C-alpha positions as YAML, in Angstrom:
chain: A
units: angstrom
residues:
- id: 1
  name: MET
  ca: [-19.25, 1.11, 5.95]
- id: 2
  name: TYR
  ca: [-16.25, -0.03, 3.85]
- id: 3
  name: ASN
  ca: [-16.60, 2.92, 1.46]
- id: 4
  name: ASP
  ca: [-16.87, 5.31, 4.41]
- id: 5
  name: GLU
  ca: [-13.61, 3.93, 5.76]
- id: 6
  name: LEU
  ca: [-11.92, 4.40, 2.38]
- id: 7
  name: ASP
  ca: [-13.18, 7.99, 2.28]
- id: 8
  name: TYR
  ca: [-11.78, 8.57, 5.76]
- id: 9
  name: ILE
  ca: [-8.38, 7.18, 4.74]
- id: 10
  name: ARG
  ca: [-8.31, 9.41, 1.65]
- id: 11
  name: GLN
  ca: [-9.18, 12.46, 3.77]
- id: 12
  name: GLU
  ca: [-6.49, 11.70, 6.34]
- id: 13
  name: GLU
  ca: [-3.91, 11.12, 3.62]
- id: 14
  name: ALA
  ca: [-4.86, 14.40, 1.90]
- id: 15
  name: ALA
  ca: [-4.50, 16.20, 5.25]
- id: 16
  name: GLY
  ca: [-1.02, 14.72, 5.69]
- id: 17
  name: ARG
  ca: [-1.86, 12.83, 8.89]
- id: 18
  name: ILE
  ca: [-1.28, 9.36, 7.43]
- id: 19
  name: LEU
  ca: [0.74, 7.82, 4.62]
- id: 20
  name: VAL
  ca: [-0.88, 5.14, 2.52]
- id: 21
  name: LEU
  ca: [1.58, 2.64, 1.11]
- id: 22
  name: ALA
  ca: [-0.10, 0.58, -1.60]
- id: 23
  name: PRO
  ca: [0.78, -0.94, -4.98]
- id: 24
  name: ASP
  ca: [-0.37, 0.91, -8.09]
- id: 25
  name: LYS
  ca: [-2.18, -2.12, -9.49]
- id: 26
  name: LYS
  ca: [-4.30, -5.00, -8.25]
- id: 27
  name: LEU
  ca: [-2.38, -7.72, -6.45]
- id: 28
  name: PRO
  ca: [-2.02, -11.05, -8.29]
- id: 29
  name: VAL
  ca: [-3.20, -13.04, -5.25]
- id: 30
  name: ASN
  ca: [-6.46, -13.52, -3.37]
- id: 31
  name: HIS
  ca: [-6.84, -13.86, 0.40]
- id: 32
  name: VAL
  ca: [-4.97, -17.18, 0.51]
- id: 33
  name: CYS
  ca: [-2.15, -18.12, -1.81]
- id: 34
  name: HIS
  ca: [0.36, -20.96, -1.74]
- id: 35
  name: ASP
  ca: [1.98, -20.27, -5.11]
- id: 36
  name: PRO
  ca: [5.54, -19.06, -4.46]
- id: 37
  name: ARG
  ca: [5.67, -17.28, -7.85]
- id: 38
  name: LEU
  ca: [2.55, -15.23, -7.12]
- id: 39
  name: MET
  ca: [3.70, -14.55, -3.59]
- id: 40
  name: GLN
  ca: [7.02, -13.23, -4.94]
- id: 41
  name: GLN
  ca: [5.19, -11.01, -7.44]
- id: 42
  name: THR
  ca: [3.07, -9.62, -4.61]
- id: 43
  name: TYR
  ca: [6.17, -8.96, -2.52]
- id: 44
  name: GLU
  ca: [7.84, -7.16, -5.43]
- id: 45
  name: LEU
  ca: [4.80, -4.92, -5.97]
- id: 46
  name: GLY
  ca: [4.89, -3.93, -2.30]
- id: 47
  name: ARG
  ca: [8.62, -3.32, -2.41]
- id: 48
  name: GLN
  ca: [8.28, -1.14, -5.51]
- id: 49
  name: ALA
  ca: [5.55, 0.89, -3.79]
- id: 50
  name: ALA
  ca: [7.83, 1.37, -0.78]
- id: 51
  name: GLU
  ca: [10.77, 2.41, -2.95]
- id: 52
  name: ARG
  ca: [8.62, 5.01, -4.73]
- id: 53
  name: THR
  ca: [7.45, 6.34, -1.38]
- id: 54
  name: ILE
  ca: [10.67, 6.09, 0.66]
- id: 55
  name: ASP
  ca: [11.22, 9.84, 0.95]
- id: 56
  name: LYS
  ca: [7.71, 10.37, 2.31]
- id: 57
  name: ILE
  ca: [8.18, 7.45, 4.70]
- id: 58
  name: LYS
  ca: [11.38, 9.00, 6.05]
- id: 59
  name: LEU
  ca: [9.63, 12.35, 6.57]
- id: 60
  name: MET
  ca: [6.76, 10.72, 8.46]
- id: 61
  name: MET
  ca: [9.21, 8.83, 10.68]
- id: 62
  name: ALA
  ca: [11.35, 11.87, 11.51]
...
């Protein structure tokens, strides 16, 4: 089921109906993290992904 959902997301993204915002590499945290350093790294990865995608985000929101 999980792989089917990933396939669906890829299809919708390819069709231009959704925008997937995700870091380029694996996150340095697991499901639960209390380490402020790792949490900051995770935040920065998300922010970098958003900055790389900002033009597409603006188009989707227009």
